N, C-alpha and C positions, 0 to 999 in steps of 0.2 A: 629514450624510453624512461629514464630516470626523471627527466624534466616533466614528462607527461604525468608520471605518477605523483610527483610533487604538486603539480597544478591541480590534479584531481583531489588530492588530499586537502589542499587549501580550500577548494570549492566545497568539499564535504564539510569541513570545519565551519565555513561561513554559513552554510545552510543550517547546521545544527545550532549555531549561535543565534541566527535569526529566529528560529523556532523557539528557542529558549527565551529570547527577549519578548517575543510575541506572547508566550505563555505567562511570563511575569506581568506584562502589561495587562493582559486579560484578567489575570487573577486579582491584580490590584484594583482594576476597574470594577469588577464584580463585587469585591470586598467593600467598596465604598457605597454600594447600593443596598439598603435594607428592604427586604421584601417580607412584609408582615401585614397582618390585618386584625381588627377587632370587630366583632359583630355580636349583637347590634350595638349601636352607639347611642340610642335613645330608648331608655327603659324606665320602668317604675320600680320603686323600692321592693326588694325581694326577688327580682328577676336577675338572671346571671348573664354574663358576657363570656364570649369565647375568644381567647388570645391565641394566635397562630403565627409562626415565623417559618419562612422558607428561604432565608438568605443563604446564598451560595458560600460555602466555606465556613459557615458559622459553627463554633465549638463552645461558645459561652454566651449566656443570655442573662439579662437583668431587666425585669419588668418593674418599673416604678409607677405605682398606681395612683399617685396624686394625693394620697391620704396617709402616707407613712408606711403602707404595706408594700412589700416587694415579693417577686417570684423569680426563681433562678432556673427556669425550665423553658424548653422550646415552645410548648403549647400547653394551655391550661384553661380551666373555667374559673370564674371569680364572681362573687356576689358582694356588692358594696353594702356596708352596714348602715349607711346614712345617705339621705338624699343630697343632691348637689351637682355641681358641674366639676368634673375632674379632668385634669390633663395627664394622660398616661404616656410614659416615655419608655421605649425599649432601647437598651444599650446592648449591642452585639460585639463580641470579641474585645470588649473594653475600648472600642475605637470609633465605631459608627453608631448612629442612633436615628430613631424616628419618633414622632410625637402624634398623639391622637387625643381627641376630646370626647368624653362620655358624659351624657346628661342623664341623671337619675332623678326621676320625679317622685314626689311623696304622695302617698294616699292620705285621705283625711283620717286623722286619728282623734278628732275631738267630738265624735258622735254624730257629725253631720252626714247626711246622705250625699254621696258623690253624684253630681248631676252633669249632664253634657252642656256644652256651651250653646246658648240660644240667642236669637235676635228678637228683641221686642220693638216692633215698629208697626205703623199703620199699613193697611193693604192698599189704601187709596190716598192720594195727596194731590195738591194743586200746584201747577207750574209756578215757580218763583217763591213759594211759601217755605219757611224754614221748618224742617222735619227733624224730630228728635229720634235718634237711633240708640237703643240701649243694649249693651251686651250683658248677658246673664251668665255667671260662672265665676270660678275662682282663679282664672288665668291672670297673668301679669303682662303679657305682651299681646296687643290687639292691633289688627290690621284690617281696616274697612276699605272695601272697593264698592262704590255706589253704582257702577256700571255706566257712567256717563263720560268720565274723563279718561278711562283706560289705565289709570295709575292708582296707587294706594292713596286714598283721600284723607284718612285720619288714622292716628295711632293711639287714640284715647279709648277708654272703655265705653264711654258714652259720647256720641258725636252728633253734630248738627249739620245738616246739608240742605241746600235748595237746588232743585233741578231747573236748569235753564230751558229745557225742551220737554214737551209732553211725550208720553210713550209708556211702554211697559219695560221696567228695568229689573234686572236680577242683582240684588245686593249680596255681596260675599263678605263673610267675616272669618278671619283666620287667627289662631292663637298658637302658642307653643304646645297646647294640649290637644289640638285637633289634627287628625291625619289628613282630612280634606276640608275645604272651606264649608262653613255653614251658610246656607242660601235662603234668601227671602225674596219673593216676587212683589213688586210694588207698581201700581198703575198710577201714573202722573197725568192728571186731567189738564186740558189747556187752561191757561189763565183766563178767567171770565171777565167779560165786560158787564155793564149793567143789565143788558138784555139776556145774558147767559146765566145770571145768578140762580134762577129757579132750577135750571137743569143740574148745576153742580150741587146745590143744596139737596136736590132730590136724590142724587146718587149717594150723598152722605147719609141722608135719612134712611135709605134702603140698607146701607151697610150697618147702621145702628139697629134697625129693625131685626136683621138677621141675628145679631148678637143677643138682643133681648129675648127673641124667640128661643134661642138656645138655653138661656137661663130658665125660661118658663118650661122648657122640655126636660129639665133636670140635668142638663150638661154642666161641666165644671163651672161653678159660680165665679170663682176668683178670676179665672182667665178671661171670661167674657165681660165681667163687670169692669175690670181694669182696662180692658181694650177700649171700651167706650169712654171711660173716665179719663184716661191718660191721653188718648189720641184726639178726642173731640171736645171734652169739657174742661180742658186745662187743669185736670186733677181737682175739680171742684165738686165734692159730693153733694153740695147743697143746691146744685142747679135745679131749676123748676121743671117738674113734670106735670103736664095737664092731661088727664085721661078722659077721653070722650067729651072733651069740651067743658068739663065742669069740676071733676075731682082733681085735687092737687096733692102732690107729695114732693119731698126732696128726692133727688135721684137715688141716693143710697137706700132710703126706706122703700121706695118703689121697687127696686131690684130685690130687696129682701123679701117683699111680699110675693114677687113672681116665683121665687124658688120654693115656696110652701107647697107641698104636695097635698092635693085635695081630691074631691070626687069629680071635679070639673077640669077641663083643659083650657088654658088661656091661649087665645090666638091673637098675635100682634098683627093687625091688618095693615096699618100704615103709621109712619113716623115722619113728621115734618119738624124742621129745626129753625131756630131763631138765633142769629149771630149777635153777640154782645157788642153794642156800639162803641164801648170803651176798649174792648179787646177784640180786634177784627179776626183774630185766629181762633177765638173761643166761642163755643155755643153755650148760651145761658138758659135756653128753654127748649124743651121737647114737647111737642103736641102729639099725643099717641091715641090712635083709634084701635080698640081691642074689644073682643067679646069672649065669652066663655061657652064651651060646648060640653055636653055630657060625654064621658068616655064610653 
C-alpha cells in the first residue's frame, strides 16, 4: 500500500511539473510576440493615427514615433506635426518590439490649388509611332502601364511609348498620391501604307474638328487648344490654317478668333490635314471648311 501511495505521489508531482513547464514555455512564447497595430498608415498632415497594443502579458509600453516624440501607454491617438515618412517602434516590457512605417503627406501651403493627378495624351495614335504621355500633378513617384506589355512600362513623370499592335488600350497611371490608378483610353490605328494614308489622316482631321468645334462652342479654350497643338502640331502655334480655301491664319490666332462670342455660331464642317515632309509625325497645315449661322 505504501509503495502504491509513493508511486501515485511521484506521478502527481510529475504531472504538476509538466504543467508548470508548459505554462512557462507558453508564457515565454507569447511574451516574444508583439500584437499591435497602427491605423491608418497613409495620411495627410493634420490627420491622426490610432496606436493599439494587445500583447499578452504586457505591463509596460514605449511608443517611439520616429520624430523624437514618445508615448508610454497601451493605446493612444497621435498627430504628426510635420509631413514625412516615419518609422514607429513599440517596445513592450522593455524586451520585445515591433516596427511600423507611417507616411504623412503634405498639403500645398504655397497658395497653389491642389489638383488631382491627370494624364495628358492623345485619344488616337498610329501603330509604331512614338506617343508622348504627360503626367500632371505634384507627385514624385510615377508608374505608367500602357496596357500592351502587362507590366509597369515607365517610372518617369513624362513617358514615350510606341504600340506594336493596333487596338484600343487603357492606359493606367499610379502615384503615391492616388488611391486608384488614373485611366485614359487610347485607340491605336493600324500602321498605314501609301494607300491607307487618306483614311488615317481623315480620322485625325475629324478628331481636330471636334476640338475646334468645342472652342467655337465656348468650351474650355486651353484644354482643347493644347490638345490639338501638343498632339498633332508638335507644339507649333504658327502652323498654317487655311479657312474655306482662301483665308489664312496661324493656328493660335485662328483659335483665339473662334472663341470670340458674337451673334453668329461658327460651325466647323470639315478639317483636312497636311503632314510636314521634314517632320513626318507633325502636321504643318490645316484646311478648314466652316460657316456661320444665326443663333
